[in-house]
N, C-alpha and C positions, 0 to 999 in steps of 0.2 A: 278680624276676628272678632265676634262679640262676645262682651263678657258676660258673666249671671255674676250678680250682686245679692248675698245673701244677709238679708237683716232684717227685726222688726219694722212692722210697714207703718206703725204710728208716730214713729219719734225721730228726730236727728241720732240721738245719741251717740257712738263709736263709729257708726255706719259712715256718717256725714264727712268725717275726712277721707274717706276713701271716695265718694261721690265729687266731692270738692276736683278732688284731682282728675280722675274720669271726665267731670264736665270741663275741666279746665282743657283738659288735653281734647278735647272734640272725641273722645274714643266711644264707641257703640256699647252700649252694657242696657243691660234689662236687669230692673229691680225688682226681682222675682215674687220676694212676698210680697208684692203691693198687687202683685196678679191674681188672678182668680186661680187657686188652687196653691197658690206660691207657698203659704204656711207649711200646707202638710208637705211638700215638696223641698223647703229647708229640712222639717224634720225629719223625711227619710237619708238626706243629704250628711243629717248627722249621727246618722246609726250606721252607714255605708261604709264598706270599704275597710283596709285594715290601718287608716290612717285616721279616721273622724277629726272634723274640728270639734274643738271644746262647744265652744258657744258662736255665733254673731258676735260679729260680722266674718262672713270668708268667699272667698273671690273661685269663681270657677275661669277658669283659660283654657280652654280645649281639655284635655285629660286631666289637667294638673289643678290642684284645689289647694290656695293658700288663706289662715287664717290667721286672725289676731291684726288689728287697724296696722301697727305698723311696722309688721311682717308683707301684708300686701302694700304698703308702700314701697316699703324698699324693692318689691317686687316689680311694683309700677313706675316708678320712678326713674331708670335708665331707658325702661324702654315707650318715656312718653318724655322725654327732654327735661324730666321734674327733677335729677338728679344728676350730681357730678360724675364721669363715665369713668372716671379714675377711682380704683378701687378705696383711696384712702379717705379722697370727697364722698361717694356714697354710703361710704360708713359713719363719718361725721353726718352727714344729714338724718341716718337712723338715728347716732344718737341725740341731734335733737328731738326727735321724731319719739324717741324713749321719756327724755325728759316731760314732753308736753303730756304724754300719755300718762305719768306721774300728776302733773299738774291737774289731771280731767280727774283722777280717783278721787284727790284732797278735794276738789268743787264739788264732786258729788258726797263725800263725806259730811260738807256743812248743811246737808239737810235730812243725812241720814248714819250721824256717829257711831249709832251705837249698831246698826248692820240693814241691809237691804230689805230683811223679813220683816222687819218692822215699819207700820205706817209713820208718816214725818210727824201725826201728830201723838204719837208713843215716845216720843223724841224731842220735842219743844226744845227745852231747856239745855239739855247737852249741843243741840244744833244750834242753837245760839250763841251758846259759849265757843263753840267750833270753827264758828261763822267768824267771833269776831276777832278770835286767834290767828284764823287765815287770812281775813283784811290784817289785820298788824304785822303777822311775821311772813307769813306765804309770798302772799300776794307779791311785796316790793322782791321779798328773795327770785320767785321765779321769771318774773317782769323786768323785774331788773338787771336781770342774766341776758334776757332777749334783749331791752333796748342796748345795757351793754355790747352786744354783737351788731347792731344795726350800725350803733356809732361807729366801732372798729372800722366796718366795712363801709365807711362813706355813708350809712342811711339808706342804702336803697333795700338790698335784702339780705339776709341772715349770712349766704356764702358768699357776698357779693353784686353781681352786677347781673346775676343770673337768676331768677326766681325757683325755687324748690317745691316739693309740699310740702316743708316745711314752713313756709311763709304761710299756704293754702289754710296749715294746722293752726298757724297764729290770728289770722284772721276770723277763723270760729272761734277760737277762744273770747277774742277781744267782744266780737259776738254777741255770744254767749253768756258773758260775765255785764255785759250792757241791757241783755234782756234780765238775768235772775237777779241783780243789783243796780237797777237805774242809778240810785241815789250816790252808793259809795263809788261803784265805777266815774261818774261825772266828775267826780273829787278825787280820783285818781290820775286821771289821762294826763293832768297836766304835768307830771312824773312821768309820762311816758309818751314823748310827742313823737317820736320815732314809729315805735307800733301803729299809733294812731294812724299816721301817714301811710304805713306798710298796707294796713288795715283797707284804707280807704282807696289805696290803688290797687288793691287785689279785689274789691267790690266793682270798681270799674272797668276789669280785665272783659276784653271781648265776647268771651265765653261763660262769664261765670255772672257777668251782670243784668245777661237773660235769663242764666238760670235761676237767678236770685229772685225774680218776678215770674218764675213759671211756678205750676203745679207740682214739678217735682222736687219743689224747695219744699219740707214738711215744715209747718210751724211750729217756734220754740212752745213748748207746755208743760206741765206738771209732772206728764211722765217719764219727761228725757232725764238728764244728765244736768240742764241746767233750767233750776226751776224760781221762779219767785213765788218770795212767800216774805209779802210785807213785813215781819216780825224781824226777819235776818237783814234788814236794809236798812237800818236804822242806825 
């Protein structure tokens, strides 16, 4: 079965967590909105049926349509060896992914603390204040939690010896923070050696490495979640 992934065509955003899982699994998929007529097709999908998705990303698998990043990964994980088979293990990985989702939202709020409908230029001062608090309080809390999980499991993966989609998502977190806050991230990484090692091992995986070098991997930019503003990286 070839999946259909629906997400904005010019940003990594929340869709990238799904792309990483599909790429690592070697699953066939069509990134629909990046093709001819794709945006129109995505709009039609959001207006069709009794259970339309609220917003991208969403995944079409046969007749099934699954929305929300963590929910899509909950569906894909056990089908592609990226989640434990036992229910307790699947729910644990899902819980970790929901925690990643919370962190992603906080990253977004560093540059848009007053709301996404306003431009960054309209909220520079609140953004600087929010970013300072983010790096002082929130980054240590989130990344310290994931670092401790790695230590508890011998430093391999979050849940033990096997990679899950949550590990792929943490790779994206490190990548994104390095892009958006290169100075702050470089200074902080000495506190999270396990996460840095995890990032490097994911980047070298046989399906991820060529993906990162391909045109399927959209470059970071200032329209996505991770945005580089010099004033916020001081």
